[in-house]
C-alpha positions in Angstrom: -23.4 5.0 15.0 -21.1 3.5 17.6 -22.1 2.9 21.2 -20.8 1.1 24.2 -23.1 -1.3 26.0 -22.5 -2.5 29.6 -22.4 -6.3 29.8 -21.4 -6.5 33.4 -20.3 -4.0 36.1 -17.5 -1.8 34.7 -17.3 -3.8 31.5 -18.6 -2.4 28.2 -18.5 -3.7 24.6 -18.4 -1.5 21.5 -21.3 -1.9 19.1 -21.6 -0.5 15.6 -25.3 0.2 14.8 -25.9 1.3 11.2 -29.0 1.4 9.0 -32.7 0.6 9.6 -34.8 -2.5 9.1 -34.5 -6.0 10.3 -31.3 -6.4 12.3 -28.3 -8.4 11.1 -25.9 -9.2 14.0 -22.3 -10.0 13.1 -19.7 -11.6 15.4 -16.2 -11.2 14.1 -13.3 -13.6 14.2 -10.1 -13.9 16.2 -8.3 -11.6 17.0 -10.1 -8.9 15.0 -13.0 -6.5 15.4 -16.3 -5.7 13.7 -14.3 -3.2 11.5 -13.2 -6.2 9.5 -16.7 -6.3 8.0 -16.5 -2.7 6.6 -16.9 -4.1 3.1 -20.3 -5.6 4.1 -21.8 -2.8 6.2 -22.9 -0.6 3.2 -24.3 -3.7 1.4 -26.4 -4.5 4.4 -27.6 -1.0 5.1 -28.3 -0.1 1.5 -30.5 -3.1 1.1 -32.8 -2.1 4.0 -31.3 -3.9 6.9 -29.7 -2.8 10.2 -26.1 -3.8 10.7 -25.2 -4.6 14.4 -21.5 -5.3 14.7 -20.1 -6.2 18.1 -16.4 -6.0 19.2 -15.9 -9.0 21.4 -14.7 -8.2 24.9 -10.9 -7.8 25.0 -10.8 -7.2 21.3 -11.3 -4.1 19.1 -12.6 -1.1 21.0 -14.3 -3.0 23.7 -13.2 -3.1 27.3 -10.4 -5.6 28.1 -10.8 -6.8 31.7 -8.7 -9.5 33.2 -11.4 -12.2 33.1 -12.3 -15.4 31.5 -12.2 -15.4 27.7 -14.4 -18.3 26.6 -17.5 -19.0 24.6 -19.9 -18.8 27.5 -18.7 -15.3 28.4 -18.8 -14.1 24.8 -22.4 -15.6 24.4 -23.5 -13.8 27.6 -22.1 -10.5 26.3 -24.0 -11.1 23.0 -27.2 -11.7 25.0 -26.7 -8.5 26.9 -26.3 -6.6 23.6 -29.4 -8.3 22.1 -31.5 -7.5 25.2 -30.2 -3.9 25.5 -31.1 -3.1 21.9 -34.4 -5.0 22.0 -33.4 -7.1 19.0 -35.8 -9.7 17.6 -36.2 -11.6 14.4 -32.6 -11.1 13.5 -30.0 -12.9 11.3 -27.1 -13.9 13.4 -23.8 -14.2 11.6 -20.6 -15.6 13.1 -17.3 -15.5 11.3 -14.5 -17.9 12.3 -14.4 -17.9 16.1 -17.7 -15.9 15.9 -19.3 -19.0 14.6 -19.0 -21.2 17.7 -19.9 -18.2 19.8 -23.1 -17.8 17.9 -23.9 -21.5 18.4 -23.2 -21.2 22.1 -25.5 -18.2 22.3 -28.3 -20.3 20.8 -27.5 -23.2 23.2 -27.5 -20.9 26.3 -30.2 -18.4 25.4 -32.4 -20.1 22.8 -33.2 -19.3 19.2 -36.5 -17.5 19.7 -35.1 -14.2 18.6 -32.9 -15.6 15.7 -34.6 -16.2 12.4 -31.5 -17.5 10.6 -28.0 -18.5 11.5 -25.1 -17.7 9.1 -21.8 -19.4 9.8 -18.9 -18.0 7.8 -15.7 -19.9 7.7 -16.7 -21.0 11.2 -14.3 -22.6 13.7 -17.1 -25.1 14.5 -18.0 -27.6 15.7 -14.5 -27.3 17.1 -11.3 -25.8 15.9 -8.9 -28.5 16.9 -8.6 -32.3 16.4 -9.7 -34.8 19.0 -10.5 -38.5 19.1 -13.2 -39.1 16.5 -12.8 -35.6 15.0 -9.8 -35.3 12.6 -10.5 -31.8 11.1 -8.7 -28.6 12.0 -5.4 -27.9 13.8 -3.8 -30.1 16.4 -4.1 -28.7 20.0 -0.3 -28.5 20.2 -0.3 -26.2 17.1 -2.5 -23.8 19.0 0.0 -24.0 21.9 2.7 -22.9 19.5 0.5 -20.0 18.4 0.1 -18.9 22.0 3.8 -19.1 22.6 4.5 -17.1 19.4 2.0 -14.4 20.5 3.7 -14.2 23.9 7.1 -13.9 22.3 6.4 -11.6 19.4 2.7 -10.7 18.8 3.3 -8.3 15.8 5.4 -10.9 14.2 2.8 -13.6 14.6 0.0 -11.2 13.3 2.2 -10.7 10.2 2.5 -14.4 9.7 -1.3 -14.9 10.4 -2.3 -12.3 7.8 -0.3 -14.2 5.2 -2.5 -17.3 5.8 -5.8 -15.4 5.9 -6.4 -14.7 2.2 -6.0 -16.7 -1.0 -5.7 -13.7 -3.2 -3.1 -10.9 -3.2 -4.2 -7.7 -1.6 -2.4 -4.3 -1.4 0.3 -3.7 1.2 -1.9 -0.9 2.5 -4.8 -3.2 3.0 -2.7 -5.9 4.8 -1.2 -3.2 7.1 -4.8 -2.1 8.0 -5.9 -5.7 8.5 -2.9 -6.3 10.9 -3.7 -3.1 12.7 -7.2 -4.5 13.6 -5.6 -7.5 15.3 -3.0 -5.4 17.0 -5.7 -3.1 18.4 -6.9 -6.0 20.5 -5.5 -6.8 23.9 -2.7 -9.5 24.2 -4.4 -11.2 27.1 -7.8 -11.3 25.3 -6.1 -12.7 22.2 -4.4 -15.5 24.2 -7.6 -16.2 26.2 -9.7 -16.7 23.1 -6.9 -18.9 21.5 -7.2 -21.2 24.5 -11.0 -21.3 23.9 -10.4 -22.2 20.3 -8.1 -25.0 21.4 -10.3 -26.5 24.0 -14.0 -25.9 23.3 -16.1 -28.6 21.7 -19.6 -27.9 20.2 -20.2 -31.1 18.3 -23.4 -32.0 20.2 -24.6 -28.4 20.3 -24.1 -28.1 16.5 -26.0 -31.3 15.8 -28.9 -30.0 18.0 -29.5 -26.8 15.8 -33.0 -26.8 14.3 -33.3 -23.3 12.9 -32.3 -22.5 9.3 -28.5 -22.4 8.9 -26.4 -21.2 6.0 -22.7 -22.0 5.8 -20.3 -19.8 3.8 -16.8 -21.2 3.4 -13.7 -20.5 1.3 -12.5 -23.6 -0.6 -8.9 -22.6 0.0 -9.2 -21.8 3.7 -6.0 -22.6 5.5 -7.2 -21.6 9.0 -10.6 -23.2 9.3 -10.6 -25.9 6.6 -13.7 -26.3 4.5 -14.1 -29.8 5.9 -15.5 -28.2 9.1 -18.5 -26.8 7.0 -18.9 -30.1 5.2 -19.2 -31.8 8.7 -21.8 -29.2 9.8 -23.7 -29.4 6.5 -23.9 -33.2 7.1 -25.0 -33.0 10.7 -27.3 -29.9 10.7 -30.6 -30.9 9.3 -31.7 -27.5 8.0 -28.5 -26.3 6.5 -27.2 -25.0 3.2 -23.5 -24.7 2.1 -22.3 -21.9 -0.2 -18.7 -22.4 -1.3 -16.3 -19.6 -2.4 -14.0 -21.4 -4.7 -11.4 -18.6 -5.1 -11.3 -17.7 -1.4 -9.2 -18.4 1.7 -10.4 -17.8 5.2 -11.2 -14.1 4.4 -13.8 -14.9 1.8 -15.5 -11.6 2.4 -12.5 -9.8 1.0 -11.2 -12.4 -1.5 -14.6 -12.6 -3.2 -16.2 -9.5 -1.8 -18.8 -9.1 -4.7 -20.0 -12.7 -4.6 -20.0 -12.7 -0.8 -22.1 -9.6 -0.6 -24.5 -10.9 -3.3 -25.0 -14.2 -1.4 -25.4 -12.3 1.9 -28.1 -10.0 0.5 -29.8 -12.9 -1.2 -30.0 -14.7 2.2 -31.2 -11.5 4.0 -34.0 -11.1 1.5 -35.1 -14.7 1.5 
């Protein structure tokens, strides 16, 4: 069941709420929507859990105001959803950019309601390189991405989808995947790209104390697996699950293994 939840005056985000049982809250990646997890929703619901998928502000079916698009804003929107739905004892899953947003939520609002954090191909602890942190893209590469979006967003999305997966998928699937990105607003897409370029969660990530599971594709060209190796080393209570045949979109490249590992985590 889809619903819109008001996160501030005149701004609502779209939430997919399917199934019954302990909640599983998923935060999608850039510049997609919760629809990208359609291959996981049934696996979650059929195994006795409640899927809560949020379209981030500016993306998917959510409202797209002219506002800041950063991790603090996204974490605040997430908190409004959690509070509105009365969620407790939930697994919080963040994919790609959803990973650092999930971490920022715990930093800003605490982990009392979260029983387990799942980071999937996460753009954390930061997406770009800086002094003392040599993993990920260079900031100027993200500047080029922003320029390409401003020049030809459909063309960029076509190029981006070619990097997203390690396995071949049908033309129909790729067109559908691209349509999810194109459904999002251009200004939201660019705003979040700037957040990916600039935000740094190294200290926040090291401070995590709740159980954390890391899913990562070994062939990821967007968020290299070295990011999860770093987190596995610096998060005391963490476990890394590697998807050897997968790129960034491991939940499609190795859907059966991904869903198996996901359900195993939920039932643990």
